[in-house]
C-alpha positions in Angstrom: -105.3 12.0 2.4 -101.7 12.2 1.8 -99.5 14.0 4.7 -96.0 14.7 4.3 -94.1 15.0 7.2 -90.0 16.7 7.4 -88.4 17.5 10.6 -85.1 17.7 12.1 -85.5 15.1 14.7 -83.4 12.5 13.3 -84.6 9.0 13.8 -82.6 8.1 17.1 -85.0 9.3 19.7 -88.7 8.7 19.7 -89.9 12.0 18.6 -90.8 11.2 14.9 -92.6 8.1 16.3 -94.3 9.9 18.8 -95.7 12.7 16.2 -96.7 9.7 13.9 -98.6 8.2 16.7 -100.4 11.5 17.4 -101.4 11.7 13.6 -102.6 7.8 13.3 -104.6 8.2 16.6 -106.7 11.9 15.1 -106.5 10.6 11.2 -105.8 6.5 11.0 -106.9 6.6 7.3 -103.9 9.2 6.4 -101.3 8.4 4.4 -97.7 10.0 6.0 -95.0 10.2 3.4 -91.9 10.9 5.4 -89.8 13.2 3.2 -87.0 13.2 5.9 -85.8 13.5 9.2 -82.4 14.1 8.9 -82.4 17.6 8.4 -79.6 19.6 10.2 -80.7 20.1 13.6 -82.0 23.7 13.5 -81.4 24.1 10.0 -84.3 26.5 9.2 -83.1 27.1 5.9 -81.8 23.9 4.9 -84.9 22.6 5.7 -87.0 25.4 3.6 -84.7 24.5 0.6 -85.7 20.7 0.8 -89.1 20.9 1.5 -89.2 23.1 -1.6 -87.1 20.6 -3.9 -89.3 18.0 -3.3 -93.0 19.5 -2.8 -93.4 18.6 -6.9 -93.2 15.2 -6.2 -95.2 14.5 -3.5 -99.2 14.4 -3.6 -101.1 17.5 -3.1 -102.3 17.3 0.8 -101.3 18.5 4.2 -97.4 19.2 4.8 -96.2 19.1 8.1 -92.8 20.6 8.5 -91.0 21.0 11.9 -87.5 22.5 12.0 -88.2 24.8 15.4 -85.1 26.6 16.9 -87.5 29.1 18.2 -89.7 26.5 20.2 -91.3 28.0 23.6 -90.5 31.3 22.3 -93.0 34.1 20.6 -92.9 33.0 17.4 -96.3 31.8 15.8 -97.5 28.3 14.9 -99.3 28.4 11.7 -101.0 26.6 8.8 -100.8 28.1 5.4 -103.2 27.2 2.1 -101.2 27.9 -1.2 -103.6 28.9 -4.6 -103.4 25.1 -5.3 -104.9 23.7 -2.1 -102.1 22.4 -0.5 -102.0 23.2 3.1 -98.6 23.6 5.0 -98.3 23.1 8.9 -95.3 24.4 10.7 -93.8 27.2 12.5 -93.7 30.7 11.6 -89.9 31.0 11.1 -89.6 30.9 7.2 -89.4 26.9 6.9 -92.7 26.8 4.6 -92.4 30.0 2.9 -90.7 28.7 -0.3 -92.7 25.7 -0.6 -95.9 27.4 -0.5 -94.8 30.5 -2.3 -94.4 27.8 -5.2 -98.0 28.4 -6.2 -98.8 31.5 -4.1 -99.9 31.5 -0.4 -103.9 32.3 -0.7 -104.0 32.6 3.2 -103.0 32.1 6.7 -104.0 31.3 9.9 -102.6 30.8 13.4 -102.8 27.8 15.2 -104.6 28.7 18.5 -107.9 26.6 18.8 -107.2 24.3 21.9 -109.6 21.8 20.6 -107.2 20.9 17.6 -104.3 20.6 20.0 -103.0 18.5 22.5 -103.4 19.8 26.1 -101.4 20.5 28.2 -98.7 22.1 25.4 -95.5 21.1 26.3 -92.9 24.4 26.1 -90.6 22.3 24.2 -92.3 19.4 21.9 -94.8 21.7 19.5 -94.4 18.9 16.9 -96.2 16.5 19.0 -98.6 19.0 20.7 -99.6 21.2 18.2 -98.0 20.8 14.5 -99.1 16.8 14.4 -102.7 17.3 15.9 -103.1 20.0 13.3 -102.0 18.6 10.2 -103.9 15.4 11.2 -107.0 17.3 12.0 -106.7 18.9 8.6 -105.9 15.4 6.9 -109.5 14.1 8.5 -111.1 17.2 6.7 -111.2 19.8 8.8 -110.8 23.1 7.4 -108.0 25.8 8.4 -110.3 28.3 9.4 -111.3 25.9 12.2 -107.8 26.3 13.8 -107.3 29.9 14.5 -107.6 33.0 13.7 -106.1 34.2 10.1 -103.3 36.3 9.7 -101.8 38.3 6.6 -99.8 36.4 4.0 -97.5 39.4 4.1 -96.3 39.1 7.8 -95.1 35.6 7.5 -91.4 35.4 8.2 -89.6 35.0 5.5 -85.9 33.6 5.2 -82.8 35.7 3.7 -81.6 33.4 0.8 -77.7 34.1 0.3 -77.7 35.9 -3.4 -74.6 34.8 -5.5 -72.6 37.5 -7.0 -72.1 36.5 -10.3 -69.6 38.6 -12.4 -67.1 38.3 -15.8 -65.7 34.4 -15.4 -66.1 35.0 -11.4 -68.8 33.8 -9.0 -69.1 34.3 -5.2 -71.6 31.6 -4.1 -73.0 30.1 -0.5 -73.5 26.7 0.3 -76.9 25.7 0.8 -76.8 22.2 1.2 -74.8 19.1 1.8 -76.2 15.4 1.4 -75.4 12.3 2.6 -72.9 11.8 -0.1 -71.2 14.8 0.6 -72.1 16.6 -2.7 -72.3 20.5 -2.1 -75.5 22.6 -3.3 -74.7 26.0 -4.0 -77.3 29.0 -4.2 -76.8 28.9 -8.0 -78.8 28.0 -11.2 -77.7 27.1 -14.7 -78.3 30.8 -15.9 -75.9 32.1 -13.1 -72.9 29.7 -14.4 -73.9 30.5 -18.0 -73.5 34.5 -17.4 -70.0 33.5 -16.0 -69.1 31.6 -19.4 -68.8 28.5 -17.6 -70.3 25.4 -19.6 -69.7 22.0 -19.5 -66.1 20.9 -20.1 -64.5 24.1 -18.7 -62.2 24.2 -16.2 -62.9 26.5 -13.1 -61.1 26.9 -9.9 -63.0 26.5 -6.3 -61.4 29.4 -3.8 -62.5 28.3 -0.4 -61.5 30.0 3.0 -58.0 28.0 3.3 -57.4 26.0 -0.1 -58.4 26.1 -3.6 -59.6 23.4 -6.3 -59.2 22.7 -10.1 -62.6 21.0 -10.9 -64.6 20.6 -14.3 -67.9 22.0 -15.1 -70.0 18.3 -16.5 -73.3 17.0 -17.2 -73.0 13.8 -15.4 -70.7 12.0 -13.0 -70.1 9.7 -15.9 -68.1 12.7 -17.4 -65.3 12.2 -15.0 -63.0 10.1 -13.5 -63.2 8.8 -10.2 -61.7 11.0 -7.8 -62.1 14.2 -10.4 -64.1 17.5 -8.8 -67.1 18.3 -10.8 -69.4 21.5 -10.9 -72.6 20.1 -12.3 -76.7 20.8 -12.0 -78.1 18.6 -9.6 -81.4 17.2 -9.6 -83.3 20.0 -8.3 -81.7 22.2 -10.9 -79.6 23.6 -8.5 -75.2 23.9 -9.4 -73.4 21.6 -7.0 -70.0 20.5 -6.5 -69.3 16.5 -6.2 -66.3 14.4 -6.4 -66.8 11.5 -8.4 -66.9 8.4 -6.0 -65.8 10.6 -3.4 -67.2 13.0 -0.5 -66.9 16.7 -1.5 -68.1 18.2 1.8 -65.8 16.2 4.1 -62.8 17.1 1.7 -63.0 20.5 1.2 -64.3 20.9 5.0 -67.1 22.7 3.7 -70.8 23.0 5.4 -74.2 24.9 4.7 -73.5 28.7 4.9 -69.7 28.7 3.8 -69.0 30.6 1.0 -66.9 30.1 -2.1 -65.6 31.4 -4.8 -66.0 29.8 -8.6 -63.6 31.2 -11.1 -63.3 30.4 -14.8 -59.6 29.2 -15.9 -58.8 30.7 -19.3 
């Protein structure tokens, strides 16, 4: 059974290795795929976007995700199954929902059964004591119904994903994600820029809080010279900003949650 794992734990501490150890003791035959542990600390929206983006490229199985700023609070630990049989394990804070709703959520459960936890449960490390054991037991064939009582999928927490404002030749957008190369993913799809009249080869102005820059709408990095700013559709079909051979996020001093305006230059 494949078990994928995403978190904001990073790789400097022992958190990821400890969770791997817990999984290996319970489900030694599980094949673990680490999607990433580089989600920014407590960045639930970023984690949800990465999980949803990568899901189509990961084999069906159990999908463990832990970005959990509410650990130790009243938020529920959950498992959710989609209509194609994938099971998602993590906190009920919206992290799992965009991925789970790709195929539609069929059922959900609250992780309450102490038989499938590590006791005593730490107040600050549910990744080790609740989520990793639950995911591991699921990977051995335990059915989700054994992990705790059912909950209505409609009651699961949903994230407020920013919606762009698309007008005539102008778009107000929000930064969703910045990758390690400094490429800036926006909450825009190709249909949004097309509605604004922005096509490959056109010039646009990017207006940030303090500065503005000119960029060219492009299909690939090869369409630009080194140092050029481009607006392009990335590999996950989101519109993004990049600097050919450079770091756009660093140059713009921009991070997830920041807003900017994209204007078609006549």
